C-alpha atoms as an extended CHARMM CRD file, in Angstrom:
* protein
*
       299  EXT
         1         1  UNK       CA             26.7740000000       -0.4560000000        2.3880000000  PROA      1               0.0000000000
         2         2  UNK       CA             26.8380000000       -4.2430000000        2.3510000000  PROA      2               0.0000000000
         3         3  UNK       CA             23.6120000000       -6.1330000000        1.7840000000  PROA      3               0.0000000000
         4         4  UNK       CA             22.9480000000       -9.7810000000        2.6450000000  PROA      4               0.0000000000
         5         5  UNK       CA             20.1510000000      -11.5750000000        0.7970000000  PROA      5               0.0000000000
         6         6  UNK       CA             18.5530000000      -14.8020000000        1.9730000000  PROA      6               0.0000000000
         7         7  UNK       CA             15.5750000000      -17.0120000000        1.2130000000  PROA      7               0.0000000000
         8         8  UNK       CA             14.1620000000      -19.7090000000        3.4280000000  PROA      8               0.0000000000
         9         9  UNK       CA             13.2020000000      -20.5630000000        6.9630000000  PROA      9               0.0000000000
        10        10  UNK       CA             14.1390000000      -23.3390000000        9.3670000000  PROA      10              0.0000000000
        11        11  UNK       CA             12.7220000000      -26.6460000000       10.6000000000  PROA      11              0.0000000000
        12        12  UNK       CA              9.5410000000      -26.1000000000       12.6160000000  PROA      12              0.0000000000
        13        13  UNK       CA              7.5620000000      -28.7180000000       14.5430000000  PROA      13              0.0000000000
        14        14  UNK       CA              3.9170000000      -27.8260000000       15.1800000000  PROA      14              0.0000000000
        15        15  UNK       CA              2.9520000000      -28.9130000000       18.6710000000  PROA      15              0.0000000000
        16        16  UNK       CA              0.0080000000      -31.2640000000       18.9810000000  PROA      16              0.0000000000
        17        17  UNK       CA             -0.0840000000      -32.6490000000       15.4400000000  PROA      17              0.0000000000
        18        18  UNK       CA              3.6750000000      -33.2920000000       15.0390000000  PROA      18              0.0000000000
        19        19  UNK       CA              3.8070000000      -31.7180000000       11.5520000000  PROA      19              0.0000000000
        20        20  UNK       CA              7.2900000000      -30.8600000000       10.3030000000  PROA      20              0.0000000000
        21        21  UNK       CA              7.8280000000      -27.8370000000        8.0840000000  PROA      21              0.0000000000
        22        22  UNK       CA             11.2520000000      -28.0350000000        6.4210000000  PROA      22              0.0000000000
        23        23  UNK       CA             12.8730000000      -25.2920000000        4.3850000000  PROA      23              0.0000000000
        24        24  UNK       CA             16.4740000000      -24.8130000000        3.3310000000  PROA      24              0.0000000000
        25        25  UNK       CA             18.2800000000      -21.5330000000        3.8940000000  PROA      25              0.0000000000
        26        26  UNK       CA             20.3340000000      -20.2080000000        0.9990000000  PROA      26              0.0000000000
        27        27  UNK       CA             22.7720000000      -17.4110000000        1.7510000000  PROA      27              0.0000000000
        28        28  UNK       CA             23.9400000000      -15.1600000000       -1.0270000000  PROA      28              0.0000000000
        29        29  UNK       CA             27.3850000000      -13.6290000000       -1.2870000000  PROA      29              0.0000000000
        30        30  UNK       CA             27.9680000000      -10.2290000000        0.2430000000  PROA      30              0.0000000000
        31        31  UNK       CA             26.7640000000       -7.5170000000       -2.1380000000  PROA      31              0.0000000000
        32        32  UNK       CA             28.0180000000       -3.9310000000       -2.0190000000  PROA      32              0.0000000000
        33        33  UNK       CA             25.2310000000       -1.4760000000       -2.7270000000  PROA      33              0.0000000000
        34        34  UNK       CA             25.8830000000        1.5240000000       -4.9820000000  PROA      34              0.0000000000
        35        35  UNK       CA             26.7790000000        4.5860000000       -2.9260000000  PROA      35              0.0000000000
        36        36  UNK       CA             23.8280000000        6.5680000000       -1.6350000000  PROA      36              0.0000000000
        37        37  UNK       CA             21.2550000000        3.9750000000       -2.7120000000  PROA      37              0.0000000000
        38        38  UNK       CA             18.9000000000        1.6400000000       -0.8690000000  PROA      38              0.0000000000
        39        39  UNK       CA             16.4540000000       -1.1570000000       -1.6710000000  PROA      39              0.0000000000
        40        40  UNK       CA             13.0240000000        0.3260000000       -0.9870000000  PROA      40              0.0000000000
        41        41  UNK       CA             10.8390000000       -2.6200000000       -1.9580000000  PROA      41              0.0000000000
        42        42  UNK       CA             10.8160000000       -6.2380000000       -3.0750000000  PROA      42              0.0000000000
        43        43  UNK       CA              8.2150000000       -5.9770000000       -5.8360000000  PROA      43              0.0000000000
        44        44  UNK       CA              7.4040000000       -9.6130000000       -6.6490000000  PROA      44              0.0000000000
        45        45  UNK       CA              8.8330000000      -13.0540000000       -7.3070000000  PROA      45              0.0000000000
        46        46  UNK       CA              8.5000000000      -14.7930000000      -10.6510000000  PROA      46              0.0000000000
        47        47  UNK       CA             10.1520000000      -17.8460000000      -12.1380000000  PROA      47              0.0000000000
        48        48  UNK       CA             13.5790000000      -18.3570000000      -10.6120000000  PROA      48              0.0000000000
        49        49  UNK       CA             14.0340000000      -14.8380000000       -9.3530000000  PROA      49              0.0000000000
        50        50  UNK       CA             12.5380000000      -11.7360000000       -7.7980000000  PROA      50              0.0000000000
        51        51  UNK       CA             12.2480000000       -8.0420000000       -8.6940000000  PROA      51              0.0000000000
        52        52  UNK       CA             13.3450000000       -5.2530000000       -6.3440000000  PROA      52              0.0000000000
        53        53  UNK       CA             13.1230000000       -1.4750000000       -6.4510000000  PROA      53              0.0000000000
        54        54  UNK       CA             16.2100000000        0.6050000000       -5.6690000000  PROA      54              0.0000000000
        55        55  UNK       CA             16.2760000000        4.3490000000       -5.0290000000  PROA      55              0.0000000000
        56        56  UNK       CA             19.2610000000        6.6710000000       -4.9990000000  PROA      56              0.0000000000
        57        57  UNK       CA             19.2410000000       10.1050000000       -3.4470000000  PROA      57              0.0000000000
        58        58  UNK       CA             20.5660000000       12.7980000000       -5.7540000000  PROA      58              0.0000000000
        59        59  UNK       CA             21.8190000000       16.2020000000       -4.6450000000  PROA      59              0.0000000000
        60        60  UNK       CA             22.3180000000       19.1550000000       -6.9970000000  PROA      60              0.0000000000
        61        61  UNK       CA             23.4140000000       22.7810000000       -6.7070000000  PROA      61              0.0000000000
        62        62  UNK       CA             19.9280000000       23.7960000000       -5.5600000000  PROA      62              0.0000000000
        63        63  UNK       CA             19.5840000000       21.0300000000       -3.0040000000  PROA      63              0.0000000000
        64        64  UNK       CA             18.1920000000       17.5090000000       -3.0140000000  PROA      64              0.0000000000
        65        65  UNK       CA             16.6760000000       16.3830000000       -6.3210000000  PROA      65              0.0000000000
        66        66  UNK       CA             14.0730000000       13.6370000000       -6.8950000000  PROA      66              0.0000000000
        67        67  UNK       CA             15.5010000000       10.1610000000       -6.3170000000  PROA      67              0.0000000000
        68        68  UNK       CA             16.8130000000        8.0870000000       -9.1870000000  PROA      68              0.0000000000
        69        69  UNK       CA             14.8560000000        4.8540000000       -9.5410000000  PROA      69              0.0000000000
        70        70  UNK       CA             16.2350000000        1.4480000000      -10.5590000000  PROA      70              0.0000000000
        71        71  UNK       CA             14.4610000000       -1.8790000000      -11.0920000000  PROA      71              0.0000000000
        72        72  UNK       CA             16.6080000000       -4.9240000000      -10.3540000000  PROA      72              0.0000000000
        73        73  UNK       CA             16.2160000000       -8.6590000000      -10.9110000000  PROA      73              0.0000000000
        74        74  UNK       CA             17.8720000000      -11.2370000000       -8.6200000000  PROA      74              0.0000000000
        75        75  UNK       CA             18.2500000000      -14.9980000000       -8.9490000000  PROA      75              0.0000000000
        76        76  UNK       CA             16.4590000000      -16.7910000000       -6.0890000000  PROA      76              0.0000000000
        77        77  UNK       CA             18.9520000000      -19.5730000000       -5.3750000000  PROA      77              0.0000000000
        78        78  UNK       CA             22.2130000000      -17.8360000000       -6.2290000000  PROA      78              0.0000000000
        79        79  UNK       CA             21.0650000000      -14.6060000000       -4.5850000000  PROA      79              0.0000000000
        80        80  UNK       CA             22.8470000000      -12.7290000000       -7.3450000000  PROA      80              0.0000000000
        81        81  UNK       CA             21.6760000000       -9.6180000000       -9.1590000000  PROA      81              0.0000000000
        82        82  UNK       CA             21.2760000000      -10.4420000000      -12.8480000000  PROA      82              0.0000000000
        83        83  UNK       CA             19.9790000000       -7.1600000000      -14.2260000000  PROA      83              0.0000000000
        84        84  UNK       CA             19.4870000000       -3.5230000000      -13.2390000000  PROA      84              0.0000000000
        85        85  UNK       CA             17.7520000000       -0.7990000000      -15.2200000000  PROA      85              0.0000000000
        86        86  UNK       CA             17.1570000000        2.8620000000      -14.3960000000  PROA      86              0.0000000000
        87        87  UNK       CA             13.5220000000        3.9190000000      -14.7460000000  PROA      87              0.0000000000
        88        88  UNK       CA             13.2240000000        7.2900000000      -16.4460000000  PROA      88              0.0000000000
        89        89  UNK       CA             10.3800000000        9.2450000000      -14.8500000000  PROA      89              0.0000000000
        90        90  UNK       CA             10.4920000000       12.0220000000      -17.4460000000  PROA      90              0.0000000000
        91        91  UNK       CA              7.7710000000       12.2560000000      -20.0710000000  PROA      91              0.0000000000
        92        92  UNK       CA              7.7620000000       15.0420000000      -22.6930000000  PROA      92              0.0000000000
        93        93  UNK       CA             10.2930000000       16.9390000000      -20.5770000000  PROA      93              0.0000000000
        94        94  UNK       CA              8.0590000000       16.7490000000      -17.5110000000  PROA      94              0.0000000000
        95        95  UNK       CA              9.0870000000       15.0050000000      -14.3110000000  PROA      95              0.0000000000
        96        96  UNK       CA              6.6000000000       12.4740000000      -13.0030000000  PROA      96              0.0000000000
        97        97  UNK       CA              6.3450000000       11.3270000000       -9.3940000000  PROA      97              0.0000000000
        98        98  UNK       CA              6.9220000000        7.6600000000       -8.5970000000  PROA      98              0.0000000000
        99        99  UNK       CA              3.8020000000        6.1540000000       -7.0620000000  PROA      99              0.0000000000
       100       100  UNK       CA              4.2830000000        2.3770000000       -7.1870000000  PROA      100             0.0000000000
       101       101  UNK       CA              5.8270000000       -0.5810000000       -9.0110000000  PROA      101             0.0000000000
       102       102  UNK       CA              3.6360000000       -3.7010000000       -8.8700000000  PROA      102             0.0000000000
       103       103  UNK       CA              3.0950000000       -7.0740000000      -10.5510000000  PROA      103             0.0000000000
       104       104  UNK       CA             -0.4120000000       -8.0230000000      -11.6830000000  PROA      104             0.0000000000
       105       105  UNK       CA             -1.2830000000      -11.1430000000      -13.6370000000  PROA      105             0.0000000000
       106       106  UNK       CA              2.4000000000      -11.8440000000      -14.2750000000  PROA      106             0.0000000000
       107       107  UNK       CA              2.9480000000       -8.3280000000      -15.7150000000  PROA      107             0.0000000000
       108       108  UNK       CA              5.0480000000       -5.5350000000      -14.2350000000  PROA      108             0.0000000000
       109       109  UNK       CA              3.5430000000       -2.0450000000      -14.0310000000  PROA      109             0.0000000000
       110       110  UNK       CA              4.9290000000        1.3730000000      -13.1650000000  PROA      110             0.0000000000
       111       111  UNK       CA              2.4860000000        3.8470000000      -11.6180000000  PROA      111             0.0000000000
       112       112  UNK       CA              3.3780000000        7.5290000000      -11.7240000000  PROA      112             0.0000000000
       113       113  UNK       CA              1.5950000000       10.8130000000      -11.1420000000  PROA      113             0.0000000000
       114       114  UNK       CA              1.9900000000       14.3400000000      -12.4750000000  PROA      114             0.0000000000
       115       115  UNK       CA              0.7750000000       17.4480000000      -10.6760000000  PROA      115             0.0000000000
       116       116  UNK       CA             -0.4430000000       20.1930000000      -13.0100000000  PROA      116             0.0000000000
       117       117  UNK       CA             -0.1740000000       23.3420000000      -10.9280000000  PROA      117             0.0000000000
       118       118  UNK       CA             -1.9010000000       25.5300000000      -13.5270000000  PROA      118             0.0000000000
       119       119  UNK       CA             -4.9800000000       23.3070000000      -13.7040000000  PROA      119             0.0000000000
       120       120  UNK       CA             -4.7510000000       22.2820000000      -10.0240000000  PROA      120             0.0000000000
       121       121  UNK       CA             -5.0590000000       18.6170000000      -10.9460000000  PROA      121             0.0000000000
       122       122  UNK       CA             -3.0610000000       15.5000000000      -10.2150000000  PROA      122             0.0000000000
       123       123  UNK       CA             -2.9860000000       12.8180000000      -12.9080000000  PROA      123             0.0000000000
       124       124  UNK       CA             -2.3010000000        9.1160000000      -12.3740000000  PROA      124             0.0000000000
       125       125  UNK       CA             -0.6250000000        7.0270000000      -15.0940000000  PROA      125             0.0000000000
       126       126  UNK       CA              0.1650000000        3.3550000000      -15.5890000000  PROA      126             0.0000000000
       127       127  UNK       CA              2.8640000000        1.9470000000      -17.8620000000  PROA      127             0.0000000000
       128       128  UNK       CA              4.0260000000       -1.6030000000      -18.5880000000  PROA      128             0.0000000000
       129       129  UNK       CA              7.5900000000       -2.7620000000      -17.8440000000  PROA      129             0.0000000000
       130       130  UNK       CA              9.0980000000       -5.5490000000      -19.9360000000  PROA      130             0.0000000000
       131       131  UNK       CA              9.7660000000       -8.3910000000      -17.4820000000  PROA      131             0.0000000000
       132       132  UNK       CA             12.9120000000       -9.5030000000      -19.3300000000  PROA      132             0.0000000000
       133       133  UNK       CA             14.6640000000       -6.3040000000      -20.4080000000  PROA      133             0.0000000000
       134       134  UNK       CA             13.1710000000       -4.1620000000      -17.5840000000  PROA      134             0.0000000000
       135       135  UNK       CA             12.6090000000       -1.4180000000      -20.1680000000  PROA      135             0.0000000000
       136       136  UNK       CA              9.5070000000        0.7660000000      -20.0650000000  PROA      136             0.0000000000
       137       137  UNK       CA              6.9840000000        0.0950000000      -22.8120000000  PROA      137             0.0000000000
       138       138  UNK       CA              5.3920000000        2.9930000000      -24.7240000000  PROA      138             0.0000000000
       139       139  UNK       CA              1.8550000000        2.3260000000      -23.4980000000  PROA      139             0.0000000000
       140       140  UNK       CA              1.5320000000        5.2000000000      -21.0320000000  PROA      140             0.0000000000
       141       141  UNK       CA             -2.1120000000        5.3480000000      -19.9600000000  PROA      141             0.0000000000
       142       142  UNK       CA             -3.8730000000        7.8820000000      -17.7380000000  PROA      142             0.0000000000
       143       143  UNK       CA             -6.1580000000        6.0320000000      -15.3310000000  PROA      143             0.0000000000
       144       144  UNK       CA             -7.2780000000        8.8270000000      -13.0350000000  PROA      144             0.0000000000
       145       145  UNK       CA             -7.2790000000       12.5090000000      -12.2260000000  PROA      145             0.0000000000
       146       146  UNK       CA             -8.2730000000       14.4890000000       -9.1570000000  PROA      146             0.0000000000
       147       147  UNK       CA             -8.6880000000       18.1520000000       -8.3110000000  PROA      147             0.0000000000
       148       148  UNK       CA             -6.2250000000       19.4930000000       -5.7930000000  PROA      148             0.0000000000
       149       149  UNK       CA             -5.5210000000       22.7940000000       -4.1090000000  PROA      149             0.0000000000
       150       150  UNK       CA             -1.9250000000       21.7240000000       -3.4730000000  PROA      150             0.0000000000
       151       151  UNK       CA             -0.1310000000       18.4460000000       -4.0640000000  PROA      151             0.0000000000
       152       152  UNK       CA              1.1510000000       18.3790000000       -0.4770000000  PROA      152             0.0000000000
       153       153  UNK       CA             -2.3390000000       18.8010000000        0.9710000000  PROA      153             0.0000000000
       154       154  UNK       CA             -4.4780000000       16.6620000000       -1.2980000000  PROA      154             0.0000000000
       155       155  UNK       CA             -3.9700000000       14.7840000000       -4.4950000000  PROA      155             0.0000000000
       156       156  UNK       CA             -1.7250000000       11.9120000000       -3.4660000000  PROA      156             0.0000000000
       157       157  UNK       CA             -2.7430000000        8.3650000000       -4.3920000000  PROA      157             0.0000000000
       158       158  UNK       CA             -2.5190000000        5.1420000000       -2.4400000000  PROA      158             0.0000000000
       159       159  UNK       CA             -3.2050000000        1.5150000000       -3.3690000000  PROA      159             0.0000000000
       160       160  UNK       CA             -4.1280000000       -1.9520000000       -2.2240000000  PROA      160             0.0000000000
       161       161  UNK       CA             -4.0280000000       -5.1510000000       -4.2930000000  PROA      161             0.0000000000
       162       162  UNK       CA             -6.5430000000       -7.9320000000       -3.6620000000  PROA      162             0.0000000000
       163       163  UNK       CA             -5.4630000000      -11.3510000000       -2.4000000000  PROA      163             0.0000000000
       164       164  UNK       CA             -5.7040000000      -12.9090000000       -5.8940000000  PROA      164             0.0000000000
       165       165  UNK       CA             -3.8150000000       -9.9710000000       -7.5210000000  PROA      165             0.0000000000
       166       166  UNK       CA             -6.6970000000       -9.3960000000       -9.9490000000  PROA      166             0.0000000000
       167       167  UNK       CA             -8.2380000000       -6.2800000000       -8.3910000000  PROA      167             0.0000000000
       168       168  UNK       CA             -6.6780000000       -2.9980000000       -7.2920000000  PROA      168             0.0000000000
       169       169  UNK       CA             -8.0670000000       -0.2660000000       -5.0740000000  PROA      169             0.0000000000
       170       170  UNK       CA             -6.8390000000        3.2460000000       -5.9080000000  PROA      170             0.0000000000
       171       171  UNK       CA             -7.7270000000        5.6530000000       -3.1100000000  PROA      171             0.0000000000
       172       172  UNK       CA             -7.0530000000        9.3410000000       -2.6960000000  PROA      172             0.0000000000
       173       173  UNK       CA             -8.1410000000       12.0780000000       -0.3590000000  PROA      173             0.0000000000
       174       174  UNK       CA            -10.3590000000       14.8420000000       -1.7520000000  PROA      174             0.0000000000
       175       175  UNK       CA            -10.2870000000       18.5020000000       -0.6760000000  PROA      175             0.0000000000
       176       176  UNK       CA            -12.4280000000       19.2950000000        2.3580000000  PROA      176             0.0000000000
       177       177  UNK       CA            -12.7300000000       21.9340000000        5.0420000000  PROA      177             0.0000000000
       178       178  UNK       CA            -11.0270000000       21.2610000000        8.3580000000  PROA      178             0.0000000000
       179       179  UNK       CA            -14.2980000000       21.1180000000       10.2770000000  PROA      179             0.0000000000
       180       180  UNK       CA            -15.9810000000       18.7380000000        7.8090000000  PROA      180             0.0000000000
       181       181  UNK       CA            -15.7420000000       14.9310000000        7.5170000000  PROA      181             0.0000000000
       182       182  UNK       CA            -12.9210000000       13.7650000000        5.2550000000  PROA      182             0.0000000000
       183       183  UNK       CA            -13.7310000000       12.8710000000        1.6660000000  PROA      183             0.0000000000
       184       184  UNK       CA            -12.0890000000       10.1210000000       -0.3850000000  PROA      184             0.0000000000
       185       185  UNK       CA            -12.3120000000        8.8960000000       -3.9540000000  PROA      185             0.0000000000
       186       186  UNK       CA            -12.4630000000        5.1060000000       -4.3130000000  PROA      186             0.0000000000
       187       187  UNK       CA            -11.6000000000        3.6090000000       -7.6990000000  PROA      187             0.0000000000
       188       188  UNK       CA            -11.5190000000       -0.1760000000       -8.2170000000  PROA      188             0.0000000000
       189       189  UNK       CA             -9.8380000000       -1.5030000000      -11.3820000000  PROA      189             0.0000000000
       190       190  UNK       CA             -8.9570000000       -4.9610000000      -12.6950000000  PROA      190             0.0000000000
       191       191  UNK       CA             -5.4730000000       -6.2810000000      -13.5160000000  PROA      191             0.0000000000
       192       192  UNK       CA             -5.6020000000       -4.4670000000      -16.8890000000  PROA      192             0.0000000000
       193       193  UNK       CA             -6.4950000000       -1.2060000000      -15.0990000000  PROA      193             0.0000000000
       194       194  UNK       CA            -10.0080000000       -1.2200000000      -16.5390000000  PROA      194             0.0000000000
       195       195  UNK       CA            -12.3000000000        0.5690000000      -14.1170000000  PROA      195             0.0000000000
       196       196  UNK       CA            -14.8350000000       -1.6730000000      -12.3630000000  PROA      196             0.0000000000
       197       197  UNK       CA            -16.4720000000        0.9790000000      -10.2120000000  PROA      197             0.0000000000
       198       198  UNK       CA            -15.7090000000        4.2970000000       -8.5650000000  PROA      198             0.0000000000
       199       199  UNK       CA            -17.2990000000        6.3960000000       -5.8720000000  PROA      199             0.0000000000
       200       200  UNK       CA            -16.5940000000        9.5860000000       -3.9260000000  PROA      200             0.0000000000
       201       201  UNK       CA            -17.3740000000        9.0590000000       -0.2540000000  PROA      201             0.0000000000
       202       202  UNK       CA            -17.8550000000       11.2190000000        2.8180000000  PROA      202             0.0000000000
       203       203  UNK       CA            -16.7350000000        9.5890000000        6.0430000000  PROA      203             0.0000000000
       204       204  UNK       CA            -19.6450000000        9.4020000000        8.5040000000  PROA      204             0.0000000000
       205       205  UNK       CA            -17.7140000000       11.0750000000       11.3300000000  PROA      205             0.0000000000
       206       206  UNK       CA            -16.1430000000       14.4640000000       11.9210000000  PROA      206             0.0000000000
       207       207  UNK       CA            -12.5410000000       14.9310000000       10.8350000000  PROA      207             0.0000000000
       208       208  UNK       CA            -11.4820000000       15.9050000000       14.3610000000  PROA      208             0.0000000000
       209       209  UNK       CA            -12.3790000000       12.5870000000       16.0070000000  PROA      209             0.0000000000
       210       210  UNK       CA            -12.0940000000        9.9510000000       13.2640000000  PROA      210             0.0000000000
       211       211  UNK       CA             -9.0610000000        8.7220000000       11.3040000000  PROA      211             0.0000000000
       212       212  UNK       CA             -8.5410000000        6.0080000000        8.6830000000  PROA      212             0.0000000000
       213       213  UNK       CA             -5.8760000000        3.4230000000        9.5930000000  PROA      213             0.0000000000
       214       214  UNK       CA             -6.0300000000        0.8070000000        6.7780000000  PROA      214             0.0000000000
       215       215  UNK       CA             -7.9210000000        0.0240000000        3.5760000000  PROA      215             0.0000000000
       216       216  UNK       CA             -8.2790000000       -3.2280000000        1.6750000000  PROA      216             0.0000000000
       217       217  UNK       CA            -10.0830000000       -4.6000000000       -1.3630000000  PROA      217             0.0000000000
       218       218  UNK       CA            -11.2190000000       -8.2180000000       -1.7130000000  PROA      218             0.0000000000
       219       219  UNK       CA            -11.2450000000      -10.4450000000       -4.8070000000  PROA      219             0.0000000000
       220       220  UNK       CA            -14.8090000000       -9.3480000000       -5.6450000000  PROA      220             0.0000000000
       221       221  UNK       CA            -13.9470000000       -5.6440000000       -5.5500000000  PROA      221             0.0000000000
       222       222  UNK       CA            -15.5440000000       -4.8120000000       -2.1830000000  PROA      222             0.0000000000
       223       223  UNK       CA            -13.6780000000       -2.0920000000       -0.2650000000  PROA      223             0.0000000000
       224       224  UNK       CA            -13.1880000000       -2.0330000000        3.5120000000  PROA      224             0.0000000000
       225       225  UNK       CA            -11.7460000000        0.8550000000        5.5260000000  PROA      225             0.0000000000
       226       226  UNK       CA            -10.5280000000        0.4480000000        9.1130000000  PROA      226             0.0000000000
       227       227  UNK       CA            -10.7980000000        3.5820000000       11.2090000000  PROA      227             0.0000000000
       228       228  UNK       CA            -10.5380000000        4.8210000000       14.7910000000  PROA      228             0.0000000000
       229       229  UNK       CA            -13.4040000000        6.7960000000       16.3350000000  PROA      229             0.0000000000
       230       230  UNK       CA            -12.3940000000        8.9180000000       19.3150000000  PROA      230             0.0000000000
       231       231  UNK       CA            -14.7550000000        9.8960000000       22.1030000000  PROA      231             0.0000000000
       232       232  UNK       CA            -13.9930000000       13.5570000000       21.7270000000  PROA      232             0.0000000000
       233       233  UNK       CA            -11.1940000000       15.2870000000       19.8690000000  PROA      233             0.0000000000
       234       234  UNK       CA             -8.4200000000       12.8180000000       18.9310000000  PROA      234             0.0000000000
       235       235  UNK       CA             -5.8400000000       15.4830000000       19.7420000000  PROA      235             0.0000000000
       236       236  UNK       CA             -6.8710000000       15.1570000000       23.4020000000  PROA      236             0.0000000000
       237       237  UNK       CA             -5.9100000000       11.4510000000       23.5480000000  PROA      237             0.0000000000
       238       238  UNK       CA             -3.1860000000       11.0280000000       26.2020000000  PROA      238             0.0000000000
       239       239  UNK       CA             -3.0540000000        7.2870000000       26.8260000000  PROA      239             0.0000000000
       240       240  UNK       CA             -6.6580000000        7.1110000000       27.9860000000  PROA      240             0.0000000000
       241       241  UNK       CA             -8.9120000000        4.4970000000       26.3200000000  PROA      241             0.0000000000
       242       242  UNK       CA            -11.2450000000        6.9690000000       24.6260000000  PROA      242             0.0000000000
       243       243  UNK       CA            -11.5520000000        5.3170000000       21.2140000000  PROA      243             0.0000000000
       244       244  UNK       CA            -12.9330000000        2.3070000000       19.3560000000  PROA      244             0.0000000000
       245       245  UNK       CA            -12.2390000000        0.6190000000       16.0260000000  PROA      245             0.0000000000
       246       246  UNK       CA            -14.7750000000        0.7250000000       13.1990000000  PROA      246             0.0000000000
       247       247  UNK       CA            -14.7820000000       -0.9110000000        9.7580000000  PROA      247             0.0000000000
       248       248  UNK       CA            -16.6020000000        0.8740000000        6.9300000000  PROA      248             0.0000000000
       249       249  UNK       CA            -17.5230000000       -1.4920000000        4.0910000000  PROA      249             0.0000000000
       250       250  UNK       CA            -18.3710000000       -0.3130000000        0.5540000000  PROA      250             0.0000000000
       251       251  UNK       CA            -19.8040000000       -3.1400000000       -1.6130000000  PROA      251             0.0000000000
       252       252  UNK       CA            -18.8450000000       -3.4140000000       -5.2830000000  PROA      252             0.0000000000
       253       253  UNK       CA            -22.4570000000       -4.0240000000       -6.3400000000  PROA      253             0.0000000000
       254       254  UNK       CA            -23.5240000000       -0.5370000000       -5.3020000000  PROA      254             0.0000000000
       255       255  UNK       CA            -25.4030000000       -1.6250000000       -2.1710000000  PROA      255             0.0000000000
       256       256  UNK       CA            -25.5570000000        0.6170000000        0.8710000000  PROA      256             0.0000000000
       257       257  UNK       CA            -22.3120000000        0.8940000000        2.8660000000  PROA      257             0.0000000000
       258       258  UNK       CA            -22.1130000000       -1.1170000000        6.0780000000  PROA      258             0.0000000000
       259       259  UNK       CA            -20.5180000000       -0.1600000000        9.3830000000  PROA      259             0.0000000000
       260       260  UNK       CA            -19.0590000000       -2.5810000000       11.9280000000  PROA      260             0.0000000000
       261       261  UNK       CA            -18.1900000000       -1.4060000000       15.4350000000  PROA      261             0.0000000000
       262       262  UNK       CA            -15.5180000000       -3.7090000000       16.8290000000  PROA      262             0.0000000000
       263       263  UNK       CA            -15.8660000000       -4.2920000000       20.5570000000  PROA      263             0.0000000000
       264       264  UNK       CA            -15.1870000000       -6.9420000000       23.1950000000  PROA      264             0.0000000000
       265       265  UNK       CA            -17.6590000000       -7.4870000000       26.0180000000  PROA      265             0.0000000000
       266       266  UNK       CA            -15.2760000000       -7.2710000000       28.9760000000  PROA      266             0.0000000000
       267       267  UNK       CA            -12.0560000000       -5.9090000000       27.4410000000  PROA      267             0.0000000000
       268       268  UNK       CA            -10.8740000000       -2.7950000000       25.6380000000  PROA      268             0.0000000000
       269       269  UNK       CA             -9.2660000000       -3.2050000000       22.1860000000  PROA      269             0.0000000000
       270       270  UNK       CA             -6.0110000000       -1.2350000000       22.2900000000  PROA      270             0.0000000000
       271       271  UNK       CA             -4.6770000000       -2.0170000000       18.8020000000  PROA      271             0.0000000000
       272       272  UNK       CA             -6.1230000000       -3.7410000000       15.7380000000  PROA      272             0.0000000000
       273       273  UNK       CA             -5.4530000000       -4.7420000000       12.1440000000  PROA      273             0.0000000000
       274       274  UNK       CA             -7.4470000000       -6.8330000000        9.6760000000  PROA      274             0.0000000000
       275       275  UNK       CA             -7.0910000000       -9.0240000000        6.5930000000  PROA      275             0.0000000000
       276       276  UNK       CA             -9.5110000000      -10.5560000000        4.0990000000  PROA      276             0.0000000000
       277       277  UNK       CA             -9.7360000000      -14.3640000000        4.0970000000  PROA      277             0.0000000000
       278       278  UNK       CA            -10.1010000000      -16.5200000000        0.9730000000  PROA      278             0.0000000000
       279       279  UNK       CA            -13.8430000000      -16.7760000000        1.5660000000  PROA      279             0.0000000000
       280       280  UNK       CA            -14.1930000000      -12.9780000000        1.7230000000  PROA      280             0.0000000000
       281       281  UNK       CA            -14.6420000000      -12.7310000000        5.4860000000  PROA      281             0.0000000000
       282       282  UNK       CA            -12.8950000000      -10.0180000000        7.4630000000  PROA      282             0.0000000000
       283       283  UNK       CA            -10.4120000000      -11.3880000000       10.0010000000  PROA      283             0.0000000000
       284       284  UNK       CA             -9.3340000000       -9.0290000000       12.7840000000  PROA      284             0.0000000000
       285       285  UNK       CA             -6.3440000000       -9.3960000000       15.0830000000  PROA      285             0.0000000000
       286       286  UNK       CA             -4.8790000000       -7.1840000000       17.7600000000  PROA      286             0.0000000000
       287       287  UNK       CA             -4.3090000000       -6.5080000000       21.4580000000  PROA      287             0.0000000000
       288       288  UNK       CA             -6.6710000000       -5.9110000000       24.3770000000  PROA      288             0.0000000000
       289       289  UNK       CA             -6.5160000000       -4.6230000000       27.9290000000  PROA      289             0.0000000000
       290       290  UNK       CA             -8.8710000000       -4.3240000000       30.8720000000  PROA      290             0.0000000000
       291       291  UNK       CA            -11.7170000000       -1.8550000000       30.5270000000  PROA      291             0.0000000000
       292       292  UNK       CA            -10.5110000000        1.5840000000       31.5600000000  PROA      292             0.0000000000
       293       293  UNK       CA             -6.8520000000        0.9040000000       30.7450000000  PROA      293             0.0000000000
       294       294  UNK       CA             -4.8000000000        1.1070000000       27.5490000000  PROA      294             0.0000000000
       295       295  UNK       CA             -2.0730000000       -1.4300000000       28.3540000000  PROA      295             0.0000000000
       296       296  UNK       CA             -1.6050000000       -4.8160000000       26.6580000000  PROA      296             0.0000000000
       297       297  UNK       CA             -3.0620000000       -7.7750000000       28.5570000000  PROA      297             0.0000000000
       298       298  UNK       CA             -3.4640000000      -10.2480000000       25.6870000000  PROA      298             0.0000000000
       299       299  UNK       CA             -4.0780000000      -10.8650000000       22.0000000000  PROA      299             0.0000000000
């Protein structure tokens, strides 16, 4: 497969204030990807280049094996790969699961997990990556563990990095009965993976009519979850506007959680996302329709 890399934009003129935004486009040479591999993520930019994560599907006699993982470094202007290194996910003859590769405070980190079937626990580890050689350092550190009845049902981790890249939210679902509200573990750590606070939460609504869509952490460590509350069982939704968006906010200081019901006076919100501004305010954006319909009339 051939891959084309580019950086840049074009010349834009903002109407009204006549501001010109100029950027030069740099095209790289055509690059042939290794067979069976694909770029799954651009991790971060630093200096004159950027880091990217490559995965390669591997098939053995017993079927498909876990992907091979490579970290690559490309030059920004030349659009040329300068270095590639396979990341070994084995540790003491045990295969770890890739969770994430991220850059925090100018440092590269590998996050992996290991599911212990005997103890019914899933462990989360962090490990530094040398930014020059792309080799793994020997500072493997366990930063979390959760009980699980099965790794495919519970026990997986997810993440969000704050706007200033100094705070990370680690979130995972906890075991619960089907008829009960979902439970999550929230863990907020700094850019050295030192825990700032953690809390197990019960969602305030039944599992059958409430679902989490997004989660974000701000620079101060406050956590916000965006969810959809259905008027009735969510499985019965068939294009009818029977839902509304709600943000659940969990302050870092240990104050009581807050709940924000997002509504418009004369319109129905059909789709929504949110971000956290520099001043910490929540900024929502999405689509709306007329009340009683679920089409798109405007933004």
